[in-house]
C-alpha positions in Angstrom: -20.4 36.3 28.5 -17.8 33.7 28.4 -17.9 31.2 26.3 -15.4 27.8 26.4 -15.5 25.2 23.0 -14.4 22.3 22.1 -12.8 20.6 18.9 -10.9 18.3 18.1 -11.1 17.6 14.3 -10.9 19.6 11.2 -14.5 19.5 10.3 -14.8 20.9 14.1 -12.6 23.7 13.5 -15.0 24.7 10.1 -17.5 24.5 12.2 -16.5 26.2 15.2 -15.0 28.6 13.1 -18.6 30.0 11.8 -20.4 29.6 15.4 -17.7 32.3 16.7 -18.6 34.4 13.8 -22.3 34.7 15.1 -21.6 34.4 18.5 -19.2 37.8 18.5 -22.0 39.6 16.5 -23.9 38.9 18.9 -22.3 39.1 21.8 -19.5 41.7 20.7 -18.2 41.7 24.2 -18.0 38.2 24.3 -14.6 36.5 25.3 -13.4 33.1 24.0 -11.4 30.0 24.9 -11.2 27.2 22.5 -9.6 23.8 21.4 -9.8 23.9 17.4 -7.6 25.2 14.1 -6.7 27.3 12.4 -10.1 28.9 11.4 -11.9 29.4 15.3 -8.0 30.9 15.6 -8.7 33.9 12.6 -11.8 34.5 14.2 -10.6 35.3 17.2 -10.5 34.2 20.6 -7.4 32.2 22.6 -6.2 28.9 21.3 -5.5 26.2 23.8 -4.5 23.1 21.7 -5.1 22.7 18.1 -6.7 19.7 16.9 -3.7 18.4 15.4 -2.3 17.3 18.1 -5.7 15.7 19.5 -6.9 13.2 16.5 -6.1 9.7 16.8 -7.9 7.7 14.6 -8.7 4.4 15.0 -9.0 1.9 17.9 -5.5 0.8 18.0 -4.0 4.0 17.9 -6.4 5.5 20.4 -4.7 2.2 22.5 -0.9 3.7 21.4 -2.0 7.4 22.7 -4.0 6.7 25.5 -1.6 8.7 28.1 -1.2 12.0 26.1 -5.2 11.7 25.3 -5.6 11.0 29.4 -2.9 14.3 30.4 -5.1 16.5 27.5 -8.3 15.9 29.5 -6.4 16.3 33.0 -5.1 19.6 31.2 -8.4 20.2 29.9 -9.9 20.5 32.9 -7.6 22.5 34.9 -8.1 25.1 31.7 -11.9 25.6 31.8 -12.2 25.8 35.9 -9.1 28.9 35.1 -11.6 30.3 33.0 -14.7 29.8 34.7 -16.9 30.3 31.4 -20.9 31.0 31.4 -21.4 28.5 28.9 -19.4 25.0 27.6 -19.7 24.0 23.9 -18.7 21.1 22.9 -18.4 20.4 18.7 -18.5 16.4 18.0 -15.3 14.6 18.8 -17.2 12.2 21.8 -14.6 10.6 23.2 -13.0 13.5 25.0 -15.9 15.7 25.6 -18.1 13.0 26.9 -15.9 13.0 29.3 -15.7 16.6 30.3 -18.8 17.2 29.7 -19.9 14.9 32.7 -17.2 16.3 34.6 -18.3 20.1 33.6 -21.9 19.0 34.3 -20.9 17.7 38.0 -19.0 21.2 38.9 -22.3 23.3 37.8 -20.9 24.3 34.2 -23.8 25.0 31.4 -22.9 22.3 28.7 -24.3 22.2 25.4 -23.2 20.5 22.7 -23.0 21.7 18.7 -23.3 18.6 16.2 -24.1 15.3 17.9 -21.5 12.7 18.5 -22.9 10.0 15.7 -25.0 7.3 19.2 -27.2 6.3 16.1 -24.0 4.4 14.3 -22.5 3.3 16.9 -22.5 3.7 20.9 -25.3 3.8 21.5 -25.4 3.9 25.5 -23.7 6.8 25.6 -27.3 8.8 25.3 -27.8 7.7 29.1 -24.1 10.0 29.4 -26.2 12.7 27.3 -28.8 13.0 28.9 -27.2 13.2 32.2 -24.6 15.6 31.6 -26.0 17.9 28.1 -27.6 20.7 29.3 -28.9 21.2 25.2 -28.0 19.5 22.1 -28.1 20.9 18.4 -28.1 18.4 15.6 -27.3 19.0 11.6 -28.9 15.9 10.6 -32.3 15.6 9.9 -32.9 12.0 11.1 -31.4 12.7 14.3 -34.2 15.1 16.1 -36.3 12.2 15.5 -33.5 9.8 17.2 -33.0 11.7 19.9 -36.8 12.9 20.2 -39.0 9.3 19.3 -36.7 7.0 20.8 -34.6 8.1 23.6 -37.3 10.9 24.5 -34.7 13.6 24.8 -35.4 16.8 23.4 -32.9 18.6 20.9 -33.0 21.7 18.5 -32.6 20.6 15.0 -30.7 23.7 13.4 -29.9 22.8 9.6 -26.1 21.9 8.6 -23.2 24.6 8.8 -22.2 23.3 5.7 -24.6 25.3 3.8 -23.8 28.2 5.3 -20.2 28.1 5.3 -20.9 26.6 1.3 -23.4 29.3 0.3 -21.5 32.4 1.7 -18.1 31.8 0.8 -16.7 34.4 -2.4 -16.9 32.9 -5.8 -13.8 32.2 -8.2 -12.6 32.5 -11.1 -11.6 29.1 -13.0 -8.9 30.7 -15.6 -7.7 32.3 -12.7 -7.6 29.6 -10.4 -5.8 27.1 -13.1 -3.5 30.4 -13.9 -2.5 30.9 -10.2 -2.3 26.8 -9.6 -0.3 27.0 -13.0 -3.1 24.1 -14.0 -4.0 22.9 -18.1 -7.5 23.3 -19.4 -8.7 19.8 -18.8 -11.1 18.8 -16.5 -9.8 18.3 -12.8 -10.8 14.9 -10.7 -10.4 16.1 -7.0 -8.6 14.1 -5.0 -9.4 14.5 -1.3 -7.0 12.1 1.1 -8.2 13.8 4.6 -6.6 15.6 6.9 -5.4 13.2 9.7 -1.1 12.1 8.7 -2.1 8.0 8.6 -5.2 8.7 6.6 -3.3 10.1 4.3 -0.4 8.4 3.9 -2.8 5.4 3.3 -5.3 6.6 1.1 -3.4 8.9 -1.4 -1.1 5.8 -2.5 -4.2 4.1 -3.9 -6.3 7.4 -5.5 -3.0 8.2 -7.6 -2.9 4.9 -9.0 -5.8 6.5 -11.8 -3.7 8.8 -12.7 -2.3 7.2 -15.5 -5.8 5.2 -16.0 -7.3 8.8 -16.5 -5.2 10.8 -19.6 -7.8 13.4 -20.5 -8.2 14.8 -16.6 -5.5 16.4 -14.2 -5.8 15.1 -10.6 -5.4 18.0 -8.1 -4.8 17.1 -4.5 -6.3 18.8 -1.7 -3.6 18.9 1.1 -5.2 20.0 4.6 -4.2 22.9 6.2 -2.9 20.8 9.0 -0.1 19.4 7.1 3.1 19.9 5.6 3.1 20.0 2.0 6.3 18.1 1.7 4.2 14.4 3.3 2.4 14.6 0.6 5.0 15.5 -1.9 6.7 12.1 -0.5 4.1 10.4 -1.4 3.3 12.0 -4.8 6.6 11.7 -6.0 7.6 11.9 -10.3 3.8 11.5 -11.2 2.4 14.4 -12.8 0.0 15.6 -9.9 -0.5 19.2 -9.2 -0.7 19.9 -5.1 -3.2 22.5 -3.6 -2.8 23.1 -0.4 -5.9 24.7 2.3 -8.2 25.5 -0.9 -10.6 22.7 -0.6 -13.8 24.6 -1.9 -12.1 26.5 -4.4 -10.6 23.8 -5.9 -14.3 21.7 -5.6 -15.9 24.7 -7.0 -14.1 23.8 -10.3 -13.7 19.9 -10.3 -15.6 17.7 -12.6 -14.9 14.7 -10.5 -14.0 13.7 -6.7 -12.1 10.9 -4.7 -13.3 11.4 -1.5 -11.8 9.3 2.2 -15.2 9.0 4.0 -16.3 11.4 6.0 -17.8 15.4 6.4 -15.5 15.6 2.8 -18.5 13.6 1.0 -20.8 16.0 2.0 -19.4 18.9 1.0 -18.5 17.4 -1.8 -21.8 16.6 -2.7 -23.1 20.3 -1.7 -20.6 21.5 -3.9 -23.3 19.0 -7.3 -19.5 17.5 -7.6 -19.7 13.7 -8.7 -17.6 12.0 -6.6 -16.0 8.1 -5.1 -16.0 7.5 -0.9 -13.2 5.8 -0.1 -12.3 4.5 3.2 -9.3 2.0 4.3 -8.0 1.7 8.4 -5.6 -0.2 10.2 -6.9 -4.2 9.8 -7.5 -4.6 13.3 -9.7 -1.2 13.6 -11.6 -2.3 10.8 -12.8 -5.3 12.0 -13.4 -3.7 15.5 -15.3 -1.4 14.2 -17.4 -3.7 11.5 -18.4 -5.4 14.4 -20.0 -2.4 16.4 -21.2 0.0 14.2 -24.8 -0.7 12.9 -25.3 1.8 9.6 -25.8 0.0 5.8 -23.8 3.1 4.8 -20.7 5.3 5.3 -21.1 8.5 3.8 -23.7 10.9 5.1 -24.7 11.2 1.6 -26.1 7.9 1.4 -27.3 8.2 5.3 -29.2 11.0 4.2 -30.6 9.8 1.9 -30.8 6.2 2.7 -29.8 5.2 -0.4 -26.5 4.1 -2.7 -26.1 7.5 -4.5 -22.5 7.0 -4.8 -20.5 5.0 -4.2 -18.7 3.5 -1.4 -15.0 1.6 -1.7 -14.7 0.1 2.0 -11.2 -1.6 2.9 -10.8 -4.2 0.9 -13.0 -2.4 -1.9 -10.5 0.3 -2.0 -8.5 -0.4 -4.4 -6.8 0.5 -7.9 -8.8 -2.1 -10.4 -12.6 -0.6 -8.2 -11.6 2.8 -7.6 -10.9 2.6 -11.8 -14.5 1.5 -12.5 -16.2 3.8 -10.0 -14.4 6.4 -11.2 -15.3 5.3 -14.8 -18.9 5.8 -13.7 -18.9 9.2 -12.3 -17.0 10.6 -14.8 -20.2 9.1 -17.6 -23.1 11.8 -18.3 -26.1 10.0 -17.6 -24.6 8.8 -14.2 -23.9 11.9 -13.9 -27.8 13.6 -14.1 -28.9 10.8 -11.7 -26.4 12.1 -9.3 -27.2 15.4 -9.8 -31.6 14.8 -8.9 -29.9 13.5 -6.4 -27.6 15.9 -4.7 -30.0 18.5 -5.3 -32.9 15.7 -2.7 -30.2 16.0 -0.6 -29.7 19.7 -0.2 -33.3 20.0 0.8 -33.4 17.4 3.2 -30.6 19.5 4.8 -32.9 22.1 5.0 -32.1 26.1 4.4 -30.0 28.2 5.3 -28.5 30.0 9.4 -27.5 27.0 11.2 -24.7 28.5 12.9 -26.9 32.0 13.8 -29.9 29.8 14.8 -27.5 27.5 17.1 -25.8 31.3 18.6 -28.7 32.6 19.1 -30.2 29.7 21.8 -26.9 29.7 23.4 -26.7 33.5 23.8 -30.2 33.3 24.9 -29.1 30.3 27.9 -25.5 32.1 28.8 -27.2 35.1 30.0 
C-alpha cells in the first residue's frame, strides 16, 4: 500500500517515525512519502519537506509568512496527486493539514488524522471541517474521546499516548558514562529545554539562563533541537558556564534532577521521565494577546490539562521572568515538593493508558488502506 504522511513539527516527526515503523512492520511492501523530519527519514520512505521549513509560530508570524504557506499548500496537493496514495495520514499541524484534508476528501482520498488538533482549546468550530473531511480520527489524550463523541457525536479511536512507547522503548544509558562523554561534572543536572523553533529558543533561553549563577550547586545543560545549528545556542550562551548537548533530549532527561521546559510536548515528555519541571512560555506580545482571548483553557501544559489541576508551575508571558523562575526552580528542588510531584506524575501516566499507541493506530490504518 501507499501512504502519504504530513507532520509539520518536531513532535509530529517523533510520532510519525514510530507510526511508520509499525506500518512497515505490518505492511513490509509499503511505500511511504512524507513531510516530517530527521526521525521519519531514518525509518525510510521519501522525505518531501522538512518541518524546519514549515513551522511558523503565532498569529503575527503566520501572517508574515502567508505567501510561503500558500505555496507549500499548492505544492503538497500536486505531490499527493502524483503519488496517489491509498491512505493520507495527517499528524496534528491543523492549520495546514485541515486545508489539505478538505481538498483530499473532494478528490476521493481516504483521510486519517493521527493526533487530534487541539480544538478543545480553541477553534472548536473546526469540528465541522473534521466531521466533513476526516474519515478516521485517532486521539491520544483521555479527555478527547468524550469531547468528540459525547459533545460532537463524532466517533474516534482513543489509542493512548505514543510518548509512552517512545520513552519505554529507548535504550537505558549509564549516567556516569553520559557525564564523561559530555564533559559534565558530578553536580545534579538542571535540563534546559527552550523549544525547537528558532524564535522561541531565542526568547526562552535568554531568561532561562539567568538562573545559572543563582544555583551554583547544580549544572545547567541545554537540550539542543536537531533542527537548529549549535552556533545559534552558543551565541546566546556567551561566556556562561553552561553545557550544550545536541539531539539527545531523552538521554538528558533520564539523568536530570529538574528541568526548565518551554510549553509544548516537551512538558509531557519531561513528566513521563519523572523529572520535576517548571513550564515556561513567552511569545510575541500581539500573538499572545490574541491567543489569550480565543483560547479557553485553565492551563497551558499537557501535564496540568490531563490531571486537571496545577501539578506543575506555569510561568506565562510577563510571569516568565528571572525572579519568578528563581522561586519556581527553588521549589521543585525541595524534597517535599518533589515527592508530591512524583505522585502526580504516576497518576498522569495511568490516565494516558498503556503502551502500544503506535501499533494500535497502524493496525487500524493498514486495515483501512486495504
